[in-house]
Structures are given as structure tokens and as C-alpha cells.
C-alpha positions as protocol buffer text, in pm:
chain_id: "A"
residue {
  index: 1
  type: MET
  ca { x: 249 y: 2564 z: -38 }
}
residue {
  index: 2
  type: CYS
  ca { x: 161 y: 2256 z: -239 }
}
residue {
  index: 3
  type: VAL
  ca { x: 334 y: 2175 z: -577 }
}
residue {
  index: 4
  type: GLY
  ca { x: 151 y: 1983 z: -837 }
}
residue {
  index: 5
  type: PRO
  ca { x: -223 y: 1883 z: -831 }
}
residue {
  index: 6
  type: CYS
  ca { x: -316 y: 2016 z: -490 }
}
residue {
  index: 7
  type: ASP
  ca { x: -621 y: 1964 z: -278 }
}
residue {
  index: 8
  type: GLU
  ca { x: -876 y: 2235 z: -206 }
}
residue {
  index: 9
  type: ASP
  ca { x: -685 y: 2364 z: 98 }
}
residue {
  index: 10
  type: ASP
  ca { x: -354 y: 2381 z: -96 }
}
residue {
  index: 11
  type: LEU
  ca { x: -211 y: 2137 z: 152 }
}
residue {
  index: 12
  type: GLY
  ca { x: -133 y: 1823 z: -39 }
}
residue {
  index: 13
  type: VAL
  ca { x: -187 y: 1611 z: -353 }
}
residue {
  index: 14
  type: ARG
  ca { x: -538 y: 1523 z: -465 }
}
residue {
  index: 15
  type: ALA
  ca { x: -618 y: 1146 z: -441 }
}
residue {
  index: 16
  type: GLU
  ca { x: -681 y: 1110 z: -809 }
}
residue {
  index: 17
  type: ALA
  ca { x: -310 y: 1224 z: -879 }
}
residue {
  index: 18
  type: VAL
  ca { x: -178 y: 930 z: -664 }
}
residue {
  index: 19
  type: TYR
  ca { x: -119 y: 611 z: -855 }
}
residue {
  index: 20
  type: LEU
  ca { x: 61 y: 395 z: -583 }
}
residue {
  index: 21
  type: ILE
  ca { x: 81 y: 402 z: -206 }
}
residue {
  index: 22
  type: VAL
  ca { x: 364 y: 209 z: -38 }
}
residue {
  index: 23
  type: GLU
  ca { x: 316 y: 180 z: 330 }
}
residue {
  index: 24
  type: VAL
  ca { x: 564 y: 46 z: 591 }
}
residue {
  index: 25
  type: VAL
  ca { x: 366 y: -72 z: 892 }
}
residue {
  index: 26
  type: SER
  ca { x: 467 y: 109 z: 1209 }
}
residue {
  index: 27
  type: PRO
  ca { x: 539 y: -55 z: 1541 }
}
residue {
  index: 28
  type: GLY
  ca { x: 277 y: -57 z: 1821 }
}
residue {
  index: 29
  type: GLU
  ca { x: -68 y: -219 z: 1825 }
}
residue {
  index: 30
  type: ARG
  ca { x: -263 y: 110 z: 1766 }
}
residue {
  index: 31
  type: ASN
  ca { x: -30 y: 197 z: 1473 }
}
residue {
  index: 32
  type: GLN
  ca { x: -50 y: -149 z: 1329 }
}
residue {
  index: 33
  type: ASP
  ca { x: -436 y: -134 z: 1333 }
}
residue {
  index: 34
  type: ARG
  ca { x: -416 y: 200 z: 1162 }
}
residue {
  index: 35
  type: ASP
  ca { x: -180 y: 91 z: 889 }
}
residue {
  index: 36
  type: ARG
  ca { x: -322 y: -252 z: 824 }
}
residue {
  index: 37
  type: VAL
  ca { x: -692 y: -170 z: 837 }
}
residue {
  index: 38
  type: ARG
  ca { x: -795 y: 195 z: 855 }
}
residue {
  index: 39
  type: LYS
  ca { x: -555 y: 332 z: 594 }
}
residue {
  index: 40
  type: LEU
  ca { x: -617 y: 39 z: 362 }
}
residue {
  index: 41
  type: ARG
  ca { x: -996 y: 121 z: 357 }
}
residue {
  index: 42
  type: GLU
  ca { x: -927 y: 495 z: 312 }
}
residue {
  index: 43
  type: TYR
  ca { x: -693 y: 440 z: 20 }
}
residue {
  index: 44
  type: ALA
  ca { x: -963 y: 212 z: -144 }
}
residue {
  index: 45
  type: ARG
  ca { x: -1228 y: 475 z: -74 }
}
residue {
  index: 46
  type: ALA
  ca { x: -1006 y: 747 z: -231 }
}
residue {
  index: 47
  type: GLY
  ca { x: -964 y: 532 z: -546 }
}
residue {
  index: 48
  type: ILE
  ca { x: -591 y: 491 z: -522 }
}
residue {
  index: 49
  type: PRO
  ca { x: -518 y: 222 z: -788 }
}
residue {
  index: 50
  type: ILE
  ca { x: -246 y: 26 z: -606 }
}
residue {
  index: 51
  type: TYR
  ca { x: -158 y: -17 z: -236 }
}
residue {
  index: 52
  type: VAL
  ca { x: 157 y: -203 z: -117 }
}
residue {
  index: 53
  type: GLY
  ca { x: 194 y: -274 z: 256 }
}
residue {
  index: 54
  type: ILE
  ca { x: 532 y: -386 z: 393 }
}
residue {
  index: 55
  type: ASP
  ca { x: 482 y: -537 z: 740 }
}
residue {
  index: 56
  type: ASP
  ca { x: 795 y: -625 z: 935 }
}
residue {
  index: 57
  type: TYR
  ca { x: 570 y: -681 z: 1245 }
}
residue {
  index: 58
  type: ASP
  ca { x: 382 y: -977 z: 1103 }
}
residue {
  index: 59
  type: ALA
  ca { x: 567 y: -1281 z: 1252 }
}
residue {
  index: 60
  type: GLN
  ca { x: 705 y: -1400 z: 913 }
}
residue {
  index: 61
  type: GLY
  ca { x: 713 y: -1046 z: 754 }
}
residue {
  index: 62
  type: SER
  ca { x: 464 y: -986 z: 474 }
}
residue {
  index: 63
  type: VAL
  ca { x: 390 y: -785 z: 172 }
}
residue {
  index: 64
  type: THR
  ca { x: 37 y: -706 z: 79 }
}
residue {
  index: 65
  type: LEU
  ca { x: -49 y: -590 z: -273 }
}
residue {
  index: 66
  type: CYS
  ca { x: -408 y: -450 z: -321 }
}
residue {
  index: 67
  type: THR
  ca { x: -542 y: -359 z: -662 }
}
residue {
  index: 68
  type: GLY
  ca { x: -879 y: -272 z: -806 }
}
residue {
  index: 69
  type: PRO
  ca { x: -1009 y: -13 z: -547 }
}
residue {
  index: 70
  type: ARG
  ca { x: -1384 y: -21 z: -481 }
}
residue {
  index: 71
  type: PRO
  ca { x: -1443 y: 327 z: -344 }
}
residue {
  index: 72
  type: ASP
  ca { x: -1819 y: 260 z: -269 }
}
residue {
  index: 73
  type: LYS
  ca { x: -1728 y: -35 z: -45 }
}
residue {
  index: 74
  type: ALA
  ca { x: -1387 y: 100 z: 92 }
}
residue {
  index: 75
  type: ASP
  ca { x: -1240 y: -231 z: -28 }
}
residue {
  index: 76
  type: TRP
  ca { x: -1031 y: -383 z: -298 }
}
residue {
  index: 77
  type: GLU
  ca { x: -1100 y: -631 z: -578 }
}
residue {
  index: 78
  type: ASP
  ca { x: -781 y: -817 z: -525 }
}
residue {
  index: 79
  type: ILE
  ca { x: -571 y: -843 z: -203 }
}
residue {
  index: 80
  type: HIS
  ca { x: -259 y: -1053 z: -249 }
}
residue {
  index: 81
  type: ARG
  ca { x: -50 y: -1118 z: 60 }
}
residue {
  index: 82
  type: VAL
  ca { x: 280 y: -1307 z: 57 }
}
residue {
  index: 83
  type: TYR
  ca { x: 561 y: -1363 z: 315 }
}
residue {
  index: 84
  type: TYR
  ca { x: 908 y: -1223 z: 292 }
}
residue {
  index: 85
  type: GLY
  ca { x: 1110 y: -1417 z: 43 }
}
residue {
  index: 86
  type: THR
  ca { x: 838 y: -1426 z: -221 }
}
residue {
  index: 87
  type: ASP
  ca { x: 854 y: -1164 z: -499 }
}
residue {
  index: 88
  type: VAL
  ca { x: 556 y: -930 z: -560 }
}
residue {
  index: 89
  type: THR
  ca { x: 546 y: -747 z: -887 }
}
residue {
  index: 90
  type: ILE
  ca { x: 359 y: -414 z: -936 }
}
residue {
  index: 91
  type: PRO
  ca { x: 103 y: -500 z: -1213 }
}
residue {
  index: 92
  type: GLU
  ca { x: 21 y: -167 z: -1355 }
}
residue {
  index: 93
  type: GLY
  ca { x: 77 y: 209 z: -1360 }
}
residue {
  index: 94
  type: PRO
  ca { x: 399 y: 406 z: -1357 }
}
residue {
  index: 95
  type: ALA
  ca { x: 573 y: 132 z: -1136 }
}
residue {
  index: 96
  type: LYS
  ca { x: 454 y: -150 z: -1352 }
}
residue {
  index: 97
  type: GLY
  ca { x: 710 y: -440 z: -1334 }
}
residue {
  index: 98
  type: PHE
  ca { x: 885 y: -318 z: -1014 }
}
residue {
  index: 99
  type: VAL
  ca { x: 963 y: -614 z: -800 }
}
residue {
  index: 100
  type: ILE
  ca { x: 937 y: -605 z: -422 }
}
residue {
  index: 101
  type: GLY
  ca { x: 1152 y: -893 z: -308 }
}
residue {
  index: 102
  type: GLU
  ca { x: 1436 y: -998 z: -78 }
}
residue {
  index: 103
  type: THR
  ca { x: 1651 y: -691 z: -173 }
}
residue {
  index: 104
  type: ILE
  ca { x: 1377 y: -472 z: -8 }
}
residue {
  index: 105
  type: THR
  ca { x: 1225 y: -698 z: 259 }
}
residue {
  index: 106
  type: GLY
  ca { x: 1516 y: -922 z: 347 }
}
residue {
  index: 107
  type: PRO
  ca { x: 1505 y: -1298 z: 327 }
}
residue {
  index: 108
  type: LYS
  ca { x: 1233 y: -1545 z: 410 }
}
residue {
  index: 109
  type: ARG
  ca { x: 1183 y: -1587 z: 789 }
}
residue {
  index: 110
  type: SER
  ca { x: 1117 y: -1918 z: 955 }
}
């Protein structure tokens, strides 16, 4: 049974109740495609305000911050990608000001 704002099947949370998604990219080419592309589109389509992707499988390690979902286009107004070692700050919502930096991702890779 679902707790909180549930979906119509009582299985999970309604998309409009989600303010932030943090995704850690999974190993394997198929999983990486799903995590880097398909889920990103679906979260935008659902209108999730903020998406953060932490990608340890990118050669240098990267953090992608997406804001301004465009549900009609399954895209984002702003996509900001940085390599490990560069701080990313959540710009809005309940996690506003939270910094994703070396303490989470580890140091910059060469």
C-alpha cells in the first residue's frame, strides 16, 4: 500500500508530488542508455522540476543538473553538466542550496 500522494493504482507517488530526482547511472551500456536518455525524457515529460544524474561511468565522472522541465517536448530548459571536482548547487525547491561536490562524487579525475 502506498503512503502519501499515491497514483491511481495505489502503487507509488504521483509525479506532481516529486520535486527532485537524483539518479545514479548504472553499469552496462543498456542501463546507461536508459539512465542517461530515456529516464531523463520521462522525468521531463512528467514535469519533475529538478533532475540530477551522477555518472561514474563517464570517463571523467560527471554530474548533470536539469531544470525547467518541458513536458510537451520531453526535454529540459536548462541542462548543466560538469565533471567530478566541480560543485553543483540545487537551485530551487526543498533541496535548494544543497551542494553536490567532491564529498559525494569524489575528486576530479584526470
